[in-house]
Structure formats: structure tokens, C-alpha cells
PAPANU-157064 format. One record per atom (N, C-alpha, C): z, y, x; residue in one letter. Coordinates in steps of 0.001 Angstrom, whole numbers, plus 500000, padded with zeros to 6 digits. Atoms other than C-alpha are relative to their C-alpha. Example, Ala and Ser with C-alpha at 12.3 -4.5 7.8 and 13.67 -1.06 7.14 Angstrom:
// PAPANU-157064
+--------+--------+--------+-----+
|      Z |      Y |      X | res |
+--------+--------+--------+-----+
| 500000 | 498810 | 500890 |   a |
| 507800 | 495500 | 512300 |   a |
| 500000 | 501200 | 500900 |   a |
| 499940 | 498810 | 499180 |   s |
| 507140 | 498940 | 513670 |   s |
| 500730 | 501090 | 499230 |   s |
+--------+--------+--------+-----+
// end
This chain:
// PAPANU-157064
+--------+--------+--------+-----+
|      Z |      Y |      X | res |
+--------+--------+--------+-----+
| 501171 | 500790 | 499584 |   x |
| 103084 | 486193 | 549254 |   x |
| 498884 | 498954 | 498977 |   x |
| 500965 | 500704 | 500454 |   x |
| 101987 | 483561 | 546831 |   x |
| 499458 | 500382 | 498467 |   x |
| 500868 | 499778 | 501094 |   x |
| 101223 | 485590 | 543987 |   x |
| 498758 | 501042 | 500743 |   x |
| 501011 | 499531 | 498805 |   x |
| 098917 | 487365 | 546825 |   x |
| 499081 | 499263 | 499803 |   x |
| 501020 | 501010 | 499731 |   x |
| 097245 | 484264 | 547746 |   x |
| 499369 | 499581 | 498937 |   x |
| 500524 | 500011 | 501622 |   x |
| 096939 | 483178 | 544051 |   x |
| 499011 | 500529 | 499328 |   x |
| 501023 | 498777 | 500471 |   x |
| 095288 | 486338 | 543206 |   x |
| 498648 | 499941 | 500616 |   x |
| 501120 | 499861 | 499339 |   x |
| 093019 | 486456 | 546038 |   x |
| 499173 | 498567 | 499834 |   x |
| 500885 | 501050 | 500377 |   x |
| 091949 | 482803 | 545504 |   x |
| 499206 | 500004 | 498853 |   x |
| 500931 | 500431 | 501017 |   x |
| 091021 | 483010 | 542221 |   x |
| 499055 | 501604 | 499678 |   x |
| 501023 | 498407 | 499886 |   x |
| 089531 | 486797 | 542648 |   x |
| 498774 | 499435 | 500682 |   x |
| 501065 | 499889 | 498879 |   x |
| 087233 | 485099 | 545361 |   x |
| 498454 | 500080 | 499283 |   x |
| 501444 | 500200 | 500833 |   x |
| 084335 | 484119 | 542558 |   x |
| 500040 | 501654 | 499236 |   x |
| 500482 | 498765 | 501145 |   x |
| 084532 | 487363 | 540528 |   x |
| 499793 | 501164 | 501053 |   x |
| 500348 | 498698 | 499439 |   x |
| 084700 | 490368 | 543240 |   x |
| 499356 | 499496 | 501443 |   x |
| 500369 | 500121 | 498506 |   x |
| 083215 | 490917 | 546653 |   x |
| 500947 | 499689 | 501069 |   x |
| 498925 | 500739 | 499167 |   x |
| 085261 | 488851 | 549334 |   x |
| 500560 | 501186 | 500699 |   x |
| 498676 | 499091 | 499055 |   x |
| 086329 | 491944 | 551651 |   x |
| 500801 | 500823 | 498742 |   x |
| 499050 | 499082 | 500612 |   x |
| 087707 | 493493 | 548587 |   x |
| 501339 | 498922 | 498989 |   x |
| 499054 | 500618 | 500800 |   x |
| 089451 | 490904 | 546925 |   x |
| 501591 | 500322 | 500585 |   x |
| 498354 | 499979 | 499462 |   x |
| 092821 | 491177 | 549376 |   x |
| 500374 | 501327 | 499010 |   x |
| 499841 | 498714 | 500658 |   x |
| 093072 | 494774 | 547732 |   x |
| 500648 | 499829 | 498993 |   x |
| 500169 | 500071 | 501621 |   x |
| 093014 | 493819 | 544146 |   x |
| 501453 | 498973 | 500319 |   x |
| 499060 | 500892 | 499875 |   x |
| 095269 | 490648 | 545078 |   x |
| 500976 | 500632 | 500468 |   x |
| 498654 | 499121 | 499510 |   x |
| 097871 | 492823 | 546966 |   x |
| 500278 | 500800 | 498679 |   x |
| 499515 | 499181 | 501176 |   x |
| 098023 | 494949 | 543778 |   x |
| 500921 | 499154 | 499000 |   x |
| 498988 | 501172 | 500786 |   x |
| 099132 | 491933 | 541627 |   x |
| 500940 | 499643 | 500459 |   x |
| 498602 | 500278 | 498826 |   x |
| 101650 | 491172 | 544326 |   x |
| 500768 | 501209 | 500020 |   x |
| 498983 | 498834 | 499850 |   x |
| 103050 | 494415 | 544575 |   x |
| 500570 | 500454 | 498452 |   x |
| 499395 | 499646 | 501252 |   x |
| 103693 | 494810 | 540801 |   x |
| 500945 | 498850 | 499514 |   x |
| 498840 | 501340 | 500308 |   x |
| 105646 | 491361 | 540926 |   x |
| 500895 | 500330 | 500831 |   x |
| 498930 | 499608 | 499083 |   x |
| 107379 | 492752 | 543886 |   x |
| 500737 | 501311 | 499584 |   x |
| 499316 | 498947 | 500475 |   x |
| 108425 | 495987 | 542423 |   x |
| 500899 | 499891 | 498612 |   x |
| 499173 | 500504 | 501202 |   x |
| 109440 | 494538 | 539002 |   x |
| 501271 | 499318 | 500418 |   x |
| 498399 | 500913 | 499341 |   x |
| 111947 | 491929 | 540988 |   x |
| 500591 | 501148 | 500965 |   x |
| 499723 | 499248 | 498829 |   x |
| 112991 | 494312 | 543803 |   x |
| 500893 | 501513 | 499519 |   x |
| 499968 | 498539 | 500507 |   x |
| 113330 | 497696 | 542090 |   x |
| 501678 | 500224 | 500077 |   x |
| 498780 | 499523 | 500170 |   x |
| 117084 | 497341 | 540933 |   x |
| 500767 | 499959 | 500984 |   x |
| 499261 | 500363 | 498725 |   x |
| 118293 | 495819 | 544284 |   x |
| 499606 | 501374 | 501081 |   x |
| 500447 | 499143 | 499176 |   x |
| 116167 | 498733 | 546254 |   x |
| 501228 | 501459 | 499563 |   x |
| 499058 | 499076 | 500322 |   x |
| 118413 | 501385 | 543990 |   x |
| 501435 | 499896 | 500317 |   x |
| 498867 | 500232 | 499790 |   x |
| 121525 | 499787 | 544842 |   x |
| 500125 | 500270 | 501629 |   x |
| 500044 | 499899 | 498660 |   x |
| 120386 | 499861 | 548629 |   x |
| 499832 | 501761 | 500125 |   x |
| 500058 | 498375 | 499919 |   x |
| 119382 | 503695 | 548494 |   x |
| 501109 | 500531 | 499758 |   x |
| 498635 | 499194 | 500286 |   x |
| 122490 | 504811 | 546815 |   x |
| 501079 | 499468 | 500946 |   x |
| 499231 | 500003 | 499030 |   x |
| 124278 | 503068 | 549301 |   x |
| 499794 | 500774 | 501290 |   x |
| 500319 | 499546 | 499040 |   x |
| 122586 | 504215 | 552232 |   x |
| 500104 | 501691 | 499756 |   x |
| 499409 | 498224 | 500127 |   x |
| 123367 | 508034 | 550843 |   x |
| 500847 | 500330 | 499583 |   x |
| 498396 | 499750 | 500023 |   x |
| 126616 | 507662 | 550648 |   x |
| 500662 | 501070 | 501240 |   x |
| 499508 | 499148 | 498995 |   x |
| 128693 | 510310 | 552759 |   x |
| 500087 | 499268 | 501568 |   x |
| 499608 | 500517 | 498747 |   x |
| 129096 | 509097 | 556492 |   x |
| 501019 | 499780 | 499829 |   x |
| 498714 | 500594 | 499763 |   x |
| 132509 | 509457 | 556287 |   x |
| 500948 | 498779 | 498970 |   x |
| 499498 | 501074 | 500906 |   x |
| 132678 | 506923 | 553401 |   x |
| 500262 | 498611 | 500722 |   x |
| 499867 | 501218 | 499386 |   x |
| 134138 | 503631 | 554508 |   x |
| 499074 | 498925 | 499651 |   x |
| 501239 | 500808 | 500301 |   x |
| 131748 | 500911 | 554800 |   x |
| 500451 | 498568 | 498854 |   x |
| 499711 | 501076 | 501444 |   x |
| 131350 | 498309 | 551804 |   x |
| 500434 | 498744 | 500764 |   x |
| 499078 | 500932 | 499940 |   x |
| 133505 | 495673 | 551539 |   x |
| 499280 | 498968 | 499444 |   x |
| 500224 | 501130 | 500607 |   x |
| 132685 | 492222 | 549911 |   x |
| 499715 | 500504 | 498398 |   x |
| 500224 | 499932 | 501420 |   x |
| 131365 | 492526 | 546127 |   x |
| 499806 | 501739 | 499801 |   x |
| 499888 | 498513 | 500207 |   x |
| 131401 | 496539 | 546768 |   x |
| 498220 | 500434 | 499116 |   x |
| 501051 | 500135 | 500236 |   x |
| 127430 | 496307 | 546301 |   x |
| 499536 | 499701 | 498693 |   x |
| 499841 | 500462 | 501249 |   x |
| 127884 | 494370 | 543044 |   x |
| 500280 | 501414 | 498967 |   x |
| 499557 | 498772 | 500693 |   x |
| 129943 | 497397 | 541818 |   x |
| 498884 | 501262 | 499774 |   x |
| 501072 | 498415 | 500184 |   x |
| 127460 | 500062 | 542632 |   x |
| 498748 | 499368 | 498780 |   x |
| 500728 | 500234 | 501104 |   x |
| 125118 | 497793 | 540641 |   x |
| 500329 | 500455 | 498570 |   x |
| 499413 | 499816 | 501510 |   x |
| 127343 | 498028 | 537575 |   x |
| 500091 | 501480 | 499855 |   x |
| 499962 | 498784 | 500016 |   x |
| 127782 | 501514 | 538397 |   x |
| 498597 | 500900 | 499327 |   x |
| 501216 | 498713 | 500354 |   x |
| 124064 | 502604 | 537762 |   x |
| 499795 | 499169 | 498561 |   x |
| 500602 | 500677 | 501407 |   x |
| 123598 | 499977 | 534620 |   x |
| 501083 | 501172 | 499180 |   x |
| 499080 | 499268 | 501257 |   x |
| 126844 | 502191 | 532972 |   x |
| 498993 | 501403 | 500213 |   x |
| 500926 | 498598 | 499824 |   x |
| 124588 | 505590 | 534328 |   x |
| 499248 | 499997 | 499057 |   x |
| 501062 | 499790 | 500872 |   x |
| 121633 | 504703 | 532224 |   x |
| 499148 | 498528 | 499650 |   x |
| 500486 | 501471 | 500692 |   x |
| 121180 | 500696 | 531578 |   x |
| 499042 | 499625 | 500623 |   x |
| 501624 | 500797 | 499365 |   x |
| 117811 | 499202 | 532612 |   x |
| 498980 | 501076 | 500684 |   x |
| 500975 | 499076 | 499919 |   x |
| 116074 | 502693 | 532869 |   x |
| 500449 | 500334 | 501457 |   x |
| 499309 | 499639 | 498794 |   x |
| 118621 | 503527 | 535781 |   x |
| 499544 | 498989 | 501160 |   x |
| 500264 | 500654 | 498957 |   x |
| 118176 | 500328 | 537530 |   x |
| 498486 | 499994 | 500724 |   x |
| 501891 | 500013 | 499691 |   x |
| 114064 | 500492 | 537434 |   x |
| 500227 | 501377 | 500469 |   x |
| 500672 | 498211 | 499490 |   x |
| 114049 | 504532 | 538497 |   x |
| 499525 | 500011 | 501206 |   x |
| 500851 | 500080 | 498794 |   x |
| 111550 | 505164 | 540740 |   x |
| 499027 | 498818 | 499927 |   x |
| 500978 | 501014 | 499884 |   x |
| 109605 | 502323 | 539754 |   x |
| 498854 | 500193 | 500070 |   x |
| 501502 | 499468 | 499785 |   x |
| 106589 | 504118 | 539010 |   x |
| 499754 | 500759 | 501457 |   x |
| 499830 | 499197 | 498800 |   x |
| 107304 | 506451 | 542050 |   x |
| 499509 | 498824 | 500973 |   x |
| 500058 | 500925 | 499312 |   x |
| 107506 | 502991 | 544004 |   x |
| 498318 | 499304 | 499840 |   x |
| 501600 | 500451 | 500386 |   x |
| 104141 | 501647 | 542476 |   x |
| 499238 | 500812 | 500368 |   x |
| 501131 | 498878 | 499600 |   x |
| 102475 | 504867 | 543216 |   x |
| 499776 | 500054 | 501307 |   x |
| 500145 | 499877 | 498868 |   x |
| 103581 | 504243 | 546695 |   x |
| 499646 | 498867 | 500762 |   x |
| 500196 | 501793 | 499688 |   x |
| 103279 | 500492 | 547144 |   x |
| 498703 | 499473 | 499920 |   x |
| 501480 | 500289 | 500291 |   x |
| 100199 | 499851 | 545365 |   x |
| 499234 | 500382 | 500864 |   x |
| 500675 | 499936 | 499198 |   x |
| 098136 | 501664 | 547563 |   x |
| 500044 | 499704 | 501353 |   x |
| 499828 | 500329 | 498560 |   x |
| 099975 | 500773 | 550844 |   x |
| 499556 | 498626 | 500048 |   x |
| 500339 | 501169 | 500102 |   x |
| 100096 | 497201 | 549887 |   x |
| 498333 | 499374 | 499945 |   x |
| 501617 | 500054 | 499998 |   x |
| 096285 | 497274 | 548979 |   x |
| 499115 | 500342 | 501104 |   x |
| 500575 | 499649 | 498654 |   x |
| 095326 | 498972 | 552141 |   x |
| 500532 | 499214 | 501041 |   x |
| 499566 | 500410 | 498764 |   x |
| 097642 | 497082 | 554446 |   x |
| 499245 | 498398 | 500029 |   x |
| 500602 | 501297 | 499847 |   x |
| 095941 | 493570 | 553391 |   x |
| 498762 | 500178 | 499858 |   x |
| 501295 | 499700 | 499745 |   x |
| 092609 | 495047 | 553228 |   x |
| 499477 | 500121 | 501461 |   x |
| 500144 | 499893 | 498687 |   x |
| 092843 | 496073 | 556723 |   x |
| 500406 | 498979 | 500727 |   x |
| 499760 | 501121 | 499390 |   x |
| 094655 | 493106 | 557861 |   x |
| 498885 | 498892 | 499958 |   x |
| 501046 | 501045 | 500339 |   x |
| 092260 | 490473 | 556272 |   x |
| 498617 | 500605 | 500535 |   x |
| 501021 | 499436 | 499375 |   x |
| 089387 | 492632 | 557530 |   x |
| 499980 | 499992 | 501593 |   x |
| 500101 | 499530 | 498479 |   x |
| 090422 | 493439 | 561068 |   x |
| 500576 | 498294 | 500569 |   x |
| 499876 | 501218 | 499732 |   x |
| 091640 | 489630 | 561270 |   x |
| 498527 | 499478 | 500102 |   x |
| 501459 | 500458 | 500203 |   x |
| 087892 | 488740 | 560425 |   x |
| 499363 | 500599 | 501422 |   x |
| 500544 | 499626 | 498508 |   x |
| 086592 | 490926 | 563304 |   x |
| 500225 | 499780 | 501022 |   x |
| 499604 | 500375 | 498710 |   x |
| 088900 | 489986 | 565718 |   x |
| 500161 | 498340 | 500516 |   x |
| 500185 | 501305 | 499898 |   x |
| 088690 | 486257 | 565186 |   x |
| 498633 | 499400 | 499817 |   x |
| 501258 | 500843 | 500462 |   x |
| 085932 | 483647 | 565297 |   x |
| 499750 | 499804 | 498869 |   x |
| 500146 | 500542 | 501285 |   x |
| 084484 | 483221 | 562003 |   x |
| 499043 | 498500 | 500270 |   x |
| 501170 | 500876 | 500104 |   x |
| 082757 | 479957 | 560766 |   x |
| 498531 | 500497 | 499521 |   x |
| 501647 | 499710 | 500510 |   x |
| 079004 | 480101 | 560619 |   x |
| 499236 | 498972 | 499008 |   x |
| 499958 | 500920 | 501149 |   x |
| 077033 | 478676 | 557704 |   x |
| 499642 | 498681 | 500475 |   x |
| 499870 | 501301 | 499541 |   x |
| 076758 | 475174 | 558198 |   x |
| 500759 | 499417 | 500926 |   x |
| 499047 | 500731 | 498995 |   x |
| 079303 | 474735 | 560886 |   x |
| 501351 | 499589 | 499069 |   x |
| 498711 | 501115 | 500868 |   x |
| 082476 | 472434 | 559674 |   x |
| 501002 | 500779 | 500156 |   x |
| 498803 | 498829 | 499701 |   x |
| 085005 | 474616 | 561434 |   x |
| 499556 | 500878 | 501500 |   x |
| 499685 | 498895 | 498834 |   x |
| 085820 | 477144 | 563944 |   x |
| 501322 | 499255 | 501108 |   x |
| 499084 | 500568 | 498879 |   x |
| 087995 | 475631 | 567453 |   x |
| 500299 | 501371 | 500351 |   x |
| 499417 | 498716 | 499379 |   x |
| 090254 | 478652 | 568036 |   x |
| 501293 | 499669 | 500702 |   x |
| 498559 | 500154 | 499533 |   x |
| 093291 | 478373 | 570687 |   x |
| 500856 | 500653 | 499181 |   x |
| 498923 | 499086 | 501118 |   x |
| 096510 | 479347 | 568582 |   x |
| 500953 | 500836 | 500707 |   x |
| 499543 | 498678 | 499600 |   x |
| 097404 | 481797 | 571262 |   x |
| 499310 | 501124 | 499348 |   x |
| 501481 | 498930 | 500039 |   x |
| 094088 | 483738 | 570689 |   x |
| 500378 | 500152 | 498451 |   x |
| 499641 | 499184 | 501574 |   x |
| 094582 | 483484 | 566849 |   x |
| 501652 | 500515 | 499788 |   x |
| 498864 | 499361 | 500040 |   x |
| 098482 | 484548 | 566912 |   x |
| 499806 | 501210 | 500423 |   x |
| 500857 | 498443 | 499533 |   x |
| 096733 | 487753 | 568917 |   x |
| 499620 | 500569 | 499266 |   x |
| 501120 | 499024 | 500716 |   x |
| 094274 | 488558 | 566762 |   x |
| 501004 | 500184 | 498713 |   x |
| 499145 | 499987 | 501099 |   x |
| 096793 | 487865 | 563770 |   x |
| 500946 | 501192 | 500113 |   x |
| 498813 | 498834 | 499716 |   x |
| 099589 | 489987 | 565161 |   x |
| 499405 | 501365 | 500326 |   x |
| 500356 | 498806 | 499791 |   x |
| 097022 | 492775 | 566472 |   x |
| 499306 | 500863 | 498469 |   x |
| 500753 | 499780 | 501737 |   x |
| 095144 | 492832 | 562400 |   x |
| 501579 | 500599 | 499668 |   x |
| 498610 | 499678 | 500620 |   x |
| 099070 | 493252 | 561460 |   x |
| 500415 | 501562 | 500657 |   x |
| 499626 | 498715 | 499431 |   x |
| 099674 | 496162 | 563619 |   x |
| 498985 | 500968 | 499698 |   x |
| 500838 | 499105 | 500359 |   x |
| 096793 | 497853 | 562809 |   x |
| 499865 | 500209 | 498561 |   x |
| 499786 | 499494 | 501290 |   x |
| 097204 | 497699 | 559276 |   x |
| 501276 | 500777 | 499767 |   x |
| 498627 | 499221 | 500189 |   x |
| 100945 | 498751 | 559605 |   x |
| 499897 | 501375 | 500215 |   x |
| 500354 | 498614 | 499660 |   x |
| 099737 | 502030 | 561492 |   x |
| 499287 | 500535 | 499029 |   x |
| 500638 | 499215 | 500930 |   x |
| 097410 | 502633 | 558941 |   x |
| 500621 | 500269 | 498623 |   x |
| 499035 | 499755 | 501351 |   x |
| 099467 | 502177 | 555809 |   x |
| 501338 | 500722 | 500182 |   x |
| 498921 | 499184 | 499908 |   x |
| 102326 | 503746 | 557414 |   x |
| 499526 | 501878 | 499754 |   x |
| 500508 | 498625 | 500124 |   x |
| 100324 | 507055 | 557693 |   x |
| 499910 | 500496 | 498522 |   x |
| 500389 | 499902 | 501032 |   x |
| 099015 | 506437 | 554162 |   x |
| 501033 | 500437 | 498964 |   x |
| 499231 | 500189 | 500874 |   x |
| 102169 | 506053 | 552365 |   x |
| 501189 | 500447 | 500237 |   x |
| 498362 | 499127 | 499660 |   x |
| 105272 | 507970 | 554125 |   x |
| 500136 | 500787 | 499141 |   x |
| 499728 | 498652 | 501054 |   x |
| 105165 | 511220 | 552061 |   x |
| 500391 | 499420 | 498913 |   x |
| 499225 | 500351 | 501192 |   x |
| 105284 | 509387 | 548823 |   x |
| 501278 | 499319 | 499888 |   x |
| 498941 | 500707 | 499802 |   x |
| 107898 | 507038 | 550120 |   x |
| 501345 | 501136 | 500140 |   x |
| 498803 | 498808 | 500166 |   x |
| 110171 | 510201 | 550596 |   x |
| 500153 | 500335 | 498953 |   x |
| 499714 | 499692 | 500928 |   x |
| 109717 | 511497 | 547437 |   x |
| 500847 | 498774 | 499290 |   x |
| 498921 | 500719 | 501005 |   x |
| 110791 | 508554 | 545659 |   x |
| 501301 | 499185 | 500459 |   x |
| 498624 | 500241 | 499469 |   x |
| 113674 | 507733 | 547928 |   x |
| 500683 | 500939 | 499482 |   x |
| 499178 | 498765 | 500521 |   x |
| 114981 | 511153 | 546946 |   x |
| 500182 | 499917 | 498440 |   x |
| 499444 | 500504 | 501195 |   x |
| 114414 | 510105 | 543335 |   x |
| 500777 | 499113 | 499531 |   x |
| 499175 | 501414 | 500009 |   x |
| 116205 | 506976 | 543679 |   x |
| 501582 | 500580 | 500416 |   x |
| 498525 | 499656 | 499602 |   x |
| 119099 | 508483 | 545148 |   x |
| 500762 | 501293 | 499028 |   x |
| 499459 | 498728 | 500635 |   x |
| 119200 | 511784 | 542929 |   x |
| 501155 | 499150 | 498843 |   x |
| 498831 | 500404 | 501259 |   x |
| 122170 | 511906 | 540087 |   x |
| 499070 | 499710 | 498895 |   x |
| 500861 | 500371 | 501041 |   x |
| 120790 | 510176 | 536959 |   x |
| 499491 | 501282 | 499416 |   x |
| 500576 | 499120 | 500821 |   x |
| 120601 | 513795 | 535084 |   x |
| 498706 | 500745 | 500706 |   x |
| 501044 | 499249 | 499289 |   x |
| 118010 | 515178 | 537774 |   x |
| 498290 | 498850 | 499478 |   x |
| 501115 | 500539 | 500526 |   x |
| 114406 | 514456 | 536616 |   x |
| 498842 | 499892 | 501312 |   x |
| 500757 | 500544 | 498838 |   x |
| 111541 | 513276 | 538927 |   x |
| 499215 | 501553 | 500562 |   x |
| 500557 | 498491 | 499689 |   x |
| 110037 | 517124 | 538702 |   x |
| 501436 | 500947 | 501035 |   x |
| 499235 | 499070 | 499195 |   x |
| 113243 | 518680 | 540160 |   x |
| 500599 | 499304 | 501303 |   x |
| 499575 | 500337 | 498773 |   x |
| 113735 | 516212 | 543057 |   x |
| 498407 | 500467 | 500654 |   x |
| 501171 | 499526 | 498890 |   x |
| 109749 | 517212 | 543983 |   x |
| 500354 | 501623 | 499925 |   x |
| 499983 | 498459 | 499754 |   x |
| 110939 | 520981 | 543518 |   x |
| 500688 | 500219 | 501120 |   x |
| 499027 | 500065 | 498947 |   x |
| 113459 | 520224 | 546273 |   x |
| 499453 | 500200 | 501176 |   x |
| 500521 | 499971 | 498919 |   x |
| 110923 | 519951 | 548438 |   x |
| 499620 | 501342 | 500864 |   x |
| 500791 | 498563 | 499619 |   x |
| 109690 | 523552 | 548692 |   x |
| 500880 | 500463 | 501438 |   x |
| 499802 | 499354 | 498375 |   x |
| 109263 | 524502 | 552409 |   x |
| 500352 | 499025 | 500959 |   x |
| 499765 | 500928 | 499509 |   x |
| 110069 | 521043 | 553372 |   x |
| 498924 | 498955 | 500451 |   x |
| 501021 | 500830 | 499835 |   x |
| 108009 | 518602 | 554931 |   x |
| 499960 | 498561 | 499714 |   x |
| 499669 | 500905 | 500489 |   x |
| 107221 | 515402 | 553248 |   x |
| 500353 | 498902 | 501244 |   x |
| 500085 | 501295 | 498915 |   x |
| 106751 | 513443 | 556510 |   x |
| 501424 | 500241 | 501060 |   x |
| 498396 | 500727 | 499711 |   x |
| 110441 | 511994 | 557617 |   x |
| 499615 | 498870 | 500807 |   x |
+--------+--------+--------+-----+
// end
């Protein structure tokens, strides 16, 4: 959120105001993927374990992290990172773009020369919540198919390539 707001604030003079959220979201998403991809890979791997596997005990997620490291080092920890960016960059850019623009349509705006806008907190909360729901619906439709491909690539054994993961979709829908 900090990288989003900081980028949006610095971009406000360089790009059209309605486009700044999308570009700032791209910067923020790159930061997030760089930080979170190793954790996400551990989570996906744990989620893909057989149903009959016993639940994780304290410290086993860390063991899974080191197992990924032994399988392929840093490359294995960030596996799916490019697919993650391919999925999350458009998703994040669209989410913030729809959210910020919906919010500006739903809530009263300051008119030129007006010092401030008085708005009830309940109306503001409702407008922000409605804008968030609209943004979430739009971006889920946009990003779900590629997210399924990314999750399958993350859960695949280290020897499989992204192309073999894509080939596994033959005749199957990516909408899950």
C-alpha cells in the first residue's frame, strides 16, 4: 500500500490523474511479488499435499521452504514469479483503476475553488465498499484463468517446465 500511494503521489504530475492508479499499482505489485513469491510457493505446495497427509506441525512450513531451496535454490523459490506478475500486474492495475474511478463516481468530489467536501462517514464507507466490490468482481473475471496456470506451475515438480504445465490443460477449463 505504501509503494502504491507513494508512486501514485509522485506520478500525479507526470500522467493523467485517472491513469496514475494503474501505473502505481504496477510498481506496488512488482514489490509485492518480489517479497511474497517464496512464501506463496510454500503455501501452494502445502495446499497441494495429499488429503491424507497429516496437518503441518510447528516448523514444518520452514522445512518445506528449505526443501524448495534444496530442489533448485533461489530459482525454485521464485518459480512462477513471472507468471505471477503476468497475472497480478493486470489484476492489480485494473483493481486500483476501477476502485479509484468508481470511488470518484460514487462519492462527492471537491469542485474547483471549494475548500473541502463534507461527507458523512457512513456514505464514505459505503462508497468505498461498493467501489471495492466492483473492482474485485472486474479483476476476478480478468485474472482467474492465468492464476490457475500459475498455481499449477508452482505446484509442479521442479523438473517440469511451464510448457508442460500448459500442455496439461488439454481439454480442461482454466476457470476454476
